[in-house]
N, C-alpha and C positions, 0 to 999 in steps of 0.2 A: 329848702328841701321840701318836696311835697309829701303829704301823709301817704302811708302805704297803700290805702284803698284808692286814693286819687291817682297815684302813680300806676297802679294796676289798670285802672280805667283808661288812662292815657295810652298805655302800651297796647291795650286791646283796640282802642280807637285807631291808633297809628298803623296797626297791622291790618285791620279789616276795612278801614274807610279812607278813601283818598280825598278827604275834605269836601267833596261835592258830588262825586260820581257814582258811588256805590249805594244801592238801596239799603234802607235801615232794617229790613227784615232780619230777624235772628240776632240783632244786637240788643242787649238788655237795656231797659229803660234808664237805669242809673247811668249807664255808659253814655247813652244818647244825651241825657241832660247835662252831664259833665263835659262831654266832648264839644257841645255847642256853646259853652261859656267861653268868654274871652281868655280866661287864664289858661285854658287847655292849649291854646295856640300861642299865647304870649311867650311861653318858655322856649319855643323854637323859632320865634320871630327873628328874621335876618333881613336887614335893609341892604340890598346889594348896591343901591345907589350911593352908599357911603364908601364904596371901595373902587377907587380909580385903578387903572391898570398898573401903576407903580407899586401898589401894595398887594398885587395878586401874584401868586406863585402856582404854576401848574407842574406837577411832578408825578412820576411813577416809581414803583419799587420793582426792580428787576433782579431775578435770582434763579438759581436752580431749584428744582422741586424739593420741598421739605427743608429749606434753609431759614424759614421763619418769617415769610412775607406777611401772612395773615396775622400773626402775633404782633409784629411791629406795627401793622395798621391799627390793631386794637389799642396799643399803647399810645399812638399818636392821637387817636380819637379821644382817649381818656384824658391825656395831658391838656388837650385844648378844650376840654369840657363839653365836647360834642356828644359823648355818651357817658353814662355813669360808670364809675370805677368798679371793676369786677372784684369779686371776692378773691382773696389771696390764693394763687395756684389755679385759678379758673380762667380759661381762655374762652372769650365770647365768640370769636370768629365772626364778627359783625358783617364783614363783607363776603363771607362764604355762606350764602343764603340757601343753596340747594342741598337737599338731603345727601346726595352723592358726594358733595364736597366735604360735608362734615364726617361722613362715614369713612371716606378714603383719606381724609386729611390733605386734599389737594385743592387747588383753585382751578375751576373749569371755565367759569364765565367772568369776564372782566367787569368790575363794579367801580362806581364813582362815589366819592364822599367829599363834601366841602367842610372846611374847619375854619373857625375864626380864632386867631391867636394874637394877643397883645405882645408887642416887642418894641422897646425903646420909645414908649409913649404913643405908639401908633398901633392900630388894629390891622392885621394882615388876613387876607382871605386865601387859604391854602386849599387847592383842589387836588386831591389824591385820586389818580386813575389807576386802580389796582390791575395787576397782570397775572395770568397763569404762569406756571414754571415748567410745564412739560412741553417737549418738542412738538407734540400733536396739536397744541393750541398756540403755535407761533403766530397764527393769523390774528388771534385776539391781542397778542403782544404788540404787533405792528400797528394795529388800530389805536391802541391806547397811547403809544409813544407819539403818534401823529398830533395829539392834542397837548403835548407837554413841551416845556422848555428845559427840563432837567429830570434826572433820574437818580434814585438811590441804588447803588450797586451793592447788593447784600450778599455776603459770603459767610458760610458757616465756619467758625474758628476751629471746629473739630474735623470737618471733612475737607476743607480747603476749596480751591477753585475746581469747579465741575464743568462738564461739557456745555451744558445749557447756559451757564454764566458767560462763557466766551461768546457763544452764538448771539445772545441777546445784547451783550455789550457792543458787539460790532454793529448791530442794527441801530442802537442808540447813537453811536458815534457817527454813523452815516447820516443820521437825521440832524446832527449838530447839537445834540443835547449836552448840557453840563452834567458831568458825572460826579456824584458824591460817594466815595467808597466807604462802606460800613461793614464792620466785622462783628458778627452776631455770636451769641452763645459763649461769651468769654467766661461765664460763671461755671461752665462744666469742667469736671476734673481733666478730661481729655483735650481741653482747648490748648492750642499752640498759637496764640495771636502773633508773636514775632515772626515765627516761621511762615505762617499763612500770609502775613503782610509782604514778606519777600516773594512769595508765589504770585501775589497780586501785582507786584512790581514787574516781575518777569512776564506775566501773561497779558497785563493791560498797560504797562508803562506808567503805573501810578506811584507817586512818591509815598513811601510808608508813613511819612509825617502827616499826610492828609487823611489817613485812614481813621475813622471814628470807631472806637471799640465800645460795644454795648452788649447788654443782655435784654432782649425784647421781652423775655418771660418775666424778669423781675423789675424791669423799667430802668435799670442802671444805664446811664449815659444817653437815654433817649432824648432828654432835653437838649443835648448838644446837637442831635440830629435836627431838631426843630430850628435851632439857631442857624445851622449850616444851610438849611433849605431857604431861609430868608436872606442870608448874607451871600450865598454863592450862586443860587439859581437866578438868572435874569428875569425881569418881568416880561410879560407878553407885549407884543407891539400892536398897533392899531389905534385909530382915532374914532371917537364917538360921533364926530360930525361927518364922517365918510359914509358912502352908501353901505347898506347892510350886507355883510358877507359872513355866513355861518357855515362851519364845517361839520358835517354829520358823520360821527365816527362809531355809533352803535345804535341799536334799536331793540325794542321788545314789544310784546303785544299784550294789551289789556282788553279783556272781553267787554268792558263797559265803555272804554274811551277810544278803542282802536289802537293804532300804532303810536308808541311813545318813543321819541327820538332823543338821543343824547347828542348835544351839539356844543361846539366850542365857538364862541363869537369872536371872529377875527377883526371885524370892523363894523361900525354902526351900533345902533341900539335896537333890540327886539322887545316889543311890548305886546301885552295881551290884546287881541283884537286886530293885530296887524295882518295884512294880506301878504303872504309869501309865495314864492315860486321855486321850483327845482330846476337847476341847470341840466340835470340828467333826463328827467321825464317831461319837463316843460309844463307840468301840471301846477295848478294854483290851489292854495289852501288858506284857511283862516285859523290863526292861533287862538285856541280856546283856553289853554292853560299853559303856564310856564313856571319854572322854579329851579331850585337847586336841590341836590341830594345831600341831606344833612344829618345822618346818612340816608334817612328816609326822605321821601318827596316833601319839600316845603315850598308852597307856592310863593312867588314874588311878583312884583309889578312889572319888572323888566329884567333883561339880561344885557350887560354892557361889555365893551371890548375886553378880551382876555378871560372872561368868565366862562365856566363850564356848567351846563345845566340841562334840564329836560324840557321838551315842548310836546304838547298834545294838540293836534289839529284834526280837521276832518279827513284824515288819512285812514282808510279802512283796510287797504290791502298791504300786507307786510312787504311785498315785493316792490312797492313804491318807495320805501325807505332804502335807497341805494347807498351802501356804505362807501364813504369817500365823496359823497355828493356835496355840492355847494348850494346853500339856500340863500335867496336874495329877496328883496322887497319886490312885490309884483309891479311890473311896469318900469323897474329900474334894473336892467340887466347888468351883470358884472362878469369879469373874467373868471371862469371856474378854476379852483385850485387843483393841483395835482392830486388824483385820487389814489386808489390802491389797485394792484393787480387782483383780480377776483381769486378767491380761494380755490385751489385746484385739488380735487379729490385724489388721494394717493392709494386708498384701499377701498375695494368694493366687496359687498356681501349681500346675499339674498336673505330677506327677513320674511318668515312665514308664520302664521298663527298655528299653535298646536292643534286647535280645533278649526278646521277649514271653514266652519260657519261663522267664525269671528273675523273674517277678512275685512269687512267694511268697517267694523269697530277699530281694527288695527290700523287701517289706512287713515281713518279720521284722527286717531291718536298720533300717528306719525306726522300728519299735516299740522296739527296743533303744536307739536314739539319743535318742528322745524321753523315755526314762527319766532322762536327764541334762539335758534341756532341755524343761521342762514348758510353756513358752510356745508350743510348736508345736501347731497344731490339725491333726488327721489324719482324713480320710474317704476311703472308696473311691470311685473313679469309673471309667468306661470310655469309650473312644472308638472309633469305627468305624475310624479311621485308625491309632491307636496301640495299640489293645488295652486291657488292664486296667492301671490305675495308681492313684495316690493323689492326692487334692487336699489340699495342705498350706497352712496359714495361718501367716504369719511376721509379725514386728514391723517388718520393713523389708527393703529389697533387699539390704543387706549381710548381714543375718541369714539371708536366703535363700541367698546365695552361700556363706556360711560353713557352713551346714547341708549344702549340696551337696558342698562340699569334704570335710567330715567323713565323709559317706557314702562318698566315694571313698577317703579316707585310711584310715579305720578299718574299713570293711566291704568294700572292693574292689568297689564298685558302679559300674556304667556306666549313666548315666541321661540322659534327655532332659527338660528343664524347659520348660514352655510359657511364653508371654509372661505376665509378672506382671499381675494385675488387683487391684482393690480392691473392698471390699464396697459395693454400691449398695442403696438402699432404693427399691423400686417400690411406689407408692401406687395401689391400686385403689379402686374405689367402696366396697368393703366390707371391705378388709383392707390390711395393709402387709407386704410380704415383703422379706427381705434376700437379695440375689443376688450371689454372687462368681464364679460360673462363667458365662462369656459364652454357652455353649450353652443355659443356662437363662433367659437374659435375653429378655423378650418383645419382639415387634415393635411398637414404640410407634406406628408409622405405620398399623397396622391397628386400626381403631376397634372391632372386635369383641373386642379384648382388654380393653377397659374400663379402660385405664391413665389415671389422673388426672394424675400427674406422676412424674418420676424424680428422686431426690435422691442427690447424691454427697458423700463425706466431704471436709471442708475442714480444713486445718491452718494454724495461726498460725506463720509462718516468720520466722526471724531470720537475717540475713546480715551478717557483719562483714567489711568489705573496705576496702582503702586508697582514699583519696578519688579518686585518678585513675581508678579503675575503677567509680566509682559509676554513670556513665551506661550502661556496658555491663551492669551488674547490673540497673538499672531496665528496660532494653530486654529483657533475658532474662526478667524477671518478667512484664512485660506480654505477651510472646509466649507465656507459659504461663498466661494468663488470671488474672493476679494482680489483687487488689482491695485497697482501703484501704492504699495504699502510703504509707509514712512513713519518715523517716530523721532521725538526730541524730548529733552528734559524741560520741566516747567520752570526751572531756574538755571542760570548759566553754569553753576557749579555741579548740578546734579545731586546735591546733597539732600534735597527734599525726598528723593526716592519716588517721586511721582513723574509719570511719563505720559505724554499725549501722543496717541497713535492715530494716524490719518490714513484713509484708504477709500477706494471706490467700491461700493457694494451694489449688487442688484437689489432693487427694492423688494422683489418677491422673496428674497432670502431673509429679510428682517421682519416680515409680517407674520411669521409663523412662530418658531420657538427660539428666535435669536436672543431676545431679551432674557428669557429664562436661563439659557445657557451662559449668557454674559454674566449674570449675577451669580450663578452657581460656580462657575469656573474662577471667579475672582473673589469668592467668599463675600459677595455683596459690596465690594469696594469700588467697582468700576462704574463710571457714568458714561452715558452714550447720547450723542446728538447727531443729527444729519440734516442736510439740505439738498434740494433737488439739483441734479447734475445732468439732466437731459436723458436722451435715449441712446442705446447702442445695439448693433446686431447681436443676436444670440441664437443658439441652437435649442429651440423650444418645441415641444410636441404636446399634443392633446392626448390625455390618458382617459379612457372610458372604462367603466366597470359593468360587467354583464352578469346577470343572474338568470340562469337557465337560458343563456344565449340571447337575452334581451337587455339592452342598455338601460342603465338608471341615470337619467340626465342630471339629477341633483347632485350626483357624486363625481361628475366630471372634473378633472384637474388639468392644469397646464404646468408641466414640469420640464426641467432641463434634461437633455439626453443623458448626461452623466449620472443622473439620479433616478432614471426611470425604473431600473431593476429594483433598487432598494425601496423606493416609494411604492411600487406596484406590489411587491411581496408583503410589505408591512400592512398596507390597506386591505389586501385580500385576507390575510390572517385575522385582522380585526373584524372584518365582515363575517368570517367563518365563526367567530365566537358569539356574535350578537344576533345573527339571523336565526329565527326559530326553525326547527326541522320541519320538513314537509312529508307528505305521504309518498313522495317520489324523490329520487336522487337529484340534487341541485348542484351544478357546476358553478363556481364563483371565479370569474376571470377578470384580469386586468389586461387591457389591450391598448396598443398604440397603432392607430390605423387598422390594418388587418392582421397585425402581428400580436399574438398572445404572449404576454411577458410573464405572468404569474397565474397560478391556478390552485384553488383548493376545492375539494369536493365535500359537500354536505350530505352525509348519508341519510337515507330515508328511514322513516318509521316502517317497521315490517311486522304485520300481524301473522300469527302462527295459524295458517289456514288448515293445517292438518290436525290441530288440537282436538277437533270434534270427531275425528275418525277413529275407529277401533277395528283391529283385525284387518282382513281384506288383503288384496294384492298390492304390491309395491307400485304398480302402474296407476292405481287409483289415487294414491298420494301424489304421484308425479303429475297427474292431470291437474290437480288443484294448484300445485306449485307453478306449473307452466301458465295456467290461467292468471295467477297472480302476477307473474313476470310480464305477461302481455298487457295486463291492465296498467302496471306501473309505466311501461313504455308509452302507452297511450296517454296517461296522465302527464308524463314528462313532456310529451309533444304538444299538448294543448293547454297544460296547466300554467298558471301564473304564480309568481312569488311576490306577495305583498310585503314590502319592507315596512314594518310598523313605525309610527312616529317616534316611539321611544328609541328604536334602533338608530334612526337618523340623529336624534339628539345625542346619543352616546358617541356616534361617529364624528359628529361635527363640533362638539363642544371643545375638543382639544386641538382642532385644526389639523395640520399636516403631521403625520407620524414621521419620525426621523429614524 
């Protein structure tokens, strides 16, 4: 055990210094002296040459959100001696490094950690590739599973099987991973391990005898998980003598070293100084540093078949690190491995600075943040009401909200985000266009636009809910234009009282208030998951809002014809409440094409122009009143209504009104 002051120095060093690449400015002298001594590094020294592929296990933890993945990862790291044991009742969340992850209690970015564990007289190298649990980060999950041979299927003993559990389980099975079922939180009073094990048998076809019951919080039963990882998960394949073949499954950006790539060595040996090339870009690089995540970066001399680690090379552009790429030794080409389908944005929103002078700063912040989140699409756009901004594409509404929070937390940005929209396909007589910005959506009521039909994205949704809320859930789905509704019990007898409801839903219906209604109507018990199901024709129209007969482009919406009246009235009433009164009367209108659907009138301020008059004839007062009336008509004709930024923020922070 190191003394307290030495341990503190070591922690500071490991956090701020990457062993060779960060300048020493700002690091105290005592820390510099201690960090450069051999003992500072000896504690974390790992010889990867000692681990042949038969003692390597690559695995993931897959589960629904809030089922205890990060807590179980902490216990595994503690049991293997990779990190120091936390104080009782304290969760370290070692692999949840982002501020947004710790505040929200969710995993956003997949992380990697290597552990060394002795078992039956041999030392095993266990590589944990952590995964997020929310549907919006399914792309992170698929990347993580591609580098694994097995997975821990973690289920909460109080909540049971949830929608995301089934979705990720299917992805793992398709990839041929060995599944180890684990039942967590058995120490809670509401836990029902036997009943939930029956649910797992019905949902996944798992023998209840194979289920490992644990409490990740207290550490009970976690040693059995380690034993199962070694005994049940097969070792990776690949020969050290074969040509180098490395699978790139994640990347990040370091301002001092450039792009840092996470790789899984499938065949051959990778050493520092090797010349490598990319099958995707055909560019060549020199490896300047490599190592394993233990759980922080620990440099090693080489990476061997089956091992998972990081590499730094002279790669300066993040776009060069193509996820799913195959890296090989320069001059020794190999057959590229199957990669991934690129992440497809499902939700789009405009992001504008509250102060229009901060646009360049905001654009730079977005550019830096997308270096660590490659699934975000970015294009410039401008609005007459909000000025210059960026159009961003996200994987879902939570992804959008997390990105906004990271902008605020990490780059101190103050932004306005427009109402989220989805990508639509507009079919013309001679072409098909994809439109995600409502201002670019054509007026389908105008025959001169030659629009044949409009198609909207559809998702296949799964909702798991207690039986007593089934009616509420079906009503919710029908009110959001659901089709092909079906349901079944999670076990054959139906005794568990839990039902899985499946249907096809328009994506635009679930990017607004669907999640909130789902939770409120089910008292928080329902879980929701969806997957892309293509496009289908739909009756969609563009709704514009006019202030004093002038359209406000930033407030344009794409709505279904069945909801145009309700949406138009709700938004017009909301605008009427937040727009400041003017010196002239302001009509607030919602329009579809040339047809006005809803209207509210904002009354004008009116000065008492006769207050200074005394006595005299009635016609004298009437003259002043008529002059005032003519002036207001003239003001209404030439005047403009400036919608303040605060009003936009109030309008757009809640999305579509229902």
